[in-house]
C-alpha positions as CSV (number, residue, x, y, z in Angstrom):
1,M,2.7,-164.9,-64.0
2,L,-0.4,-163.0,-62.7
3,P,1.0,-159.5,-63.8
4,L,1.7,-160.9,-67.2
5,L,-1.8,-162.2,-67.6
6,Q,-3.2,-158.9,-66.4
7,Y,-1.1,-157.0,-69.0
8,A,-2.3,-159.4,-71.7
9,L,-6.0,-159.0,-70.7
10,V,-5.7,-155.2,-70.5
11,S,-3.9,-155.1,-73.9
12,V,-6.6,-157.2,-75.5
13,L,-9.4,-155.1,-74.0
14,A,-7.7,-151.9,-75.1
15,F,-7.2,-153.2,-78.6
16,Y,-10.9,-154.2,-78.7
17,L,-12.1,-150.8,-77.5
18,V,-9.9,-148.9,-79.9
19,S,-11.0,-151.0,-82.9
20,R,-14.7,-150.5,-81.9
21,R,-14.1,-146.7,-81.6
22,I,-12.6,-146.7,-85.1
23,A,-15.4,-148.8,-86.5
24,L,-18.1,-146.5,-85.0
25,G,-16.2,-143.4,-86.3
26,R,-16.2,-144.9,-89.8
27,R,-19.9,-145.8,-89.6
28,N,-20.8,-142.3,-88.5
29,R,-18.8,-140.7,-91.4
30,Q,-20.8,-142.8,-94.0
31,N,-23.2,-141.0,-96.2
32,W,-26.3,-142.4,-97.9
33,D,-24.6,-142.7,-101.3
34,S,-21.9,-144.9,-99.9
35,L,-24.5,-147.2,-98.4
36,V,-26.4,-147.4,-101.6
37,A,-23.2,-148.1,-103.5
38,R,-22.6,-151.1,-101.3
39,M,-26.0,-152.6,-102.3
40,P,-25.7,-155.4,-104.8
41,E,-26.9,-154.8,-108.4
42,R,-29.4,-157.6,-108.1
43,T,-32.3,-157.4,-105.8
44,L,-32.3,-159.0,-102.4
45,L,-33.3,-162.6,-102.1
46,I,-36.8,-163.3,-100.8
47,A,-36.6,-165.0,-97.5
48,N,-38.9,-167.8,-98.7
49,S,-36.3,-168.7,-101.3
50,L,-33.8,-169.6,-98.7
51,S,-33.5,-173.4,-98.7
52,P,-31.0,-176.0,-97.6
53,E,-30.2,-176.6,-101.2
54,M,-28.7,-173.1,-101.6
55,S,-25.0,-172.7,-101.3
56,V,-23.7,-171.5,-98.0
57,Q,-21.9,-168.7,-99.8
58,R,-25.2,-167.4,-101.2
59,M,-26.8,-167.6,-97.7
60,R,-23.9,-165.6,-96.3
61,N,-24.3,-163.0,-99.0
62,F,-27.9,-162.7,-98.0
63,L,-26.9,-162.3,-94.4
64,K,-24.5,-159.5,-95.3
65,E,-27.2,-157.8,-97.4
66,T,-29.6,-157.8,-94.4
67,G,-26.9,-156.3,-92.3
68,L,-26.6,-153.5,-94.8
69,L,-30.4,-152.9,-94.5
70,L,-29.9,-152.5,-90.8
71,E,-27.1,-150.0,-91.4
72,M,-29.4,-148.1,-93.7
73,A,-32.1,-148.0,-91.0
74,D,-29.5,-146.7,-88.5
75,Y,-28.4,-144.0,-90.9
76,A,-31.9,-142.9,-91.5
77,D,-32.5,-142.8,-87.7
78,R,-29.4,-140.7,-87.1
79,N,-29.7,-138.3,-90.0
80,S,-33.3,-137.7,-90.9
81,S,-36.8,-137.2,-89.5
82,V,-38.3,-140.6,-90.4
83,D,-41.5,-141.8,-88.8
84,P,-40.3,-143.9,-85.8
85,A,-43.0,-146.5,-86.3
86,M,-42.0,-147.0,-90.0
87,L,-38.3,-147.2,-89.0
88,Q,-39.1,-149.8,-86.3
89,S,-41.0,-151.8,-88.7
90,F,-38.2,-151.7,-91.2
91,R,-35.7,-152.7,-88.6
92,S,-37.8,-155.6,-87.3
93,D,-38.3,-156.9,-90.9
94,A,-34.6,-156.7,-91.6
95,L,-33.8,-158.4,-88.4
96,E,-36.3,-161.2,-89.1
97,L,-34.8,-161.7,-92.6
98,R,-31.4,-161.9,-90.9
99,C,-32.6,-164.5,-88.4
100,V,-34.1,-166.6,-91.3
101,A,-30.8,-166.5,-93.2
102,L,-28.8,-167.4,-90.1
103,R,-31.2,-170.3,-89.3
104,A,-30.8,-171.6,-92.9
105,I,-27.0,-171.4,-92.6
106,L,-27.1,-173.4,-89.4
107,V,-29.5,-176.0,-90.8
108,R,-27.3,-176.4,-93.9
109,T,-24.1,-176.6,-91.8
110,L,-25.5,-179.0,-89.2
111,S,-27.1,-181.3,-91.8
112,R,-23.7,-182.2,-93.2
């Protein structure tokens, strides 16, 4: 029983590590144009417009868009000479927007 459990745990861990390695490799091969192409045609929602009346799907879309902003900040950090203070400010703003969206989703979900 114990060896079977160990094999299962090692297999799950190996699968996770391989999948993370593939995802990081994919992320590192991205270029700026592919990131911009993933941006939605419409502008990002303003955090103040997030309200419990919005649909959960719209809130999830906003959460994905803020994740894309963080990916863009990471790309700029890896591939260009951007002012570190400006980059940190951009990251903290994107993370704050992401937290607001997550909080709105939780409030909407728990209020049902």
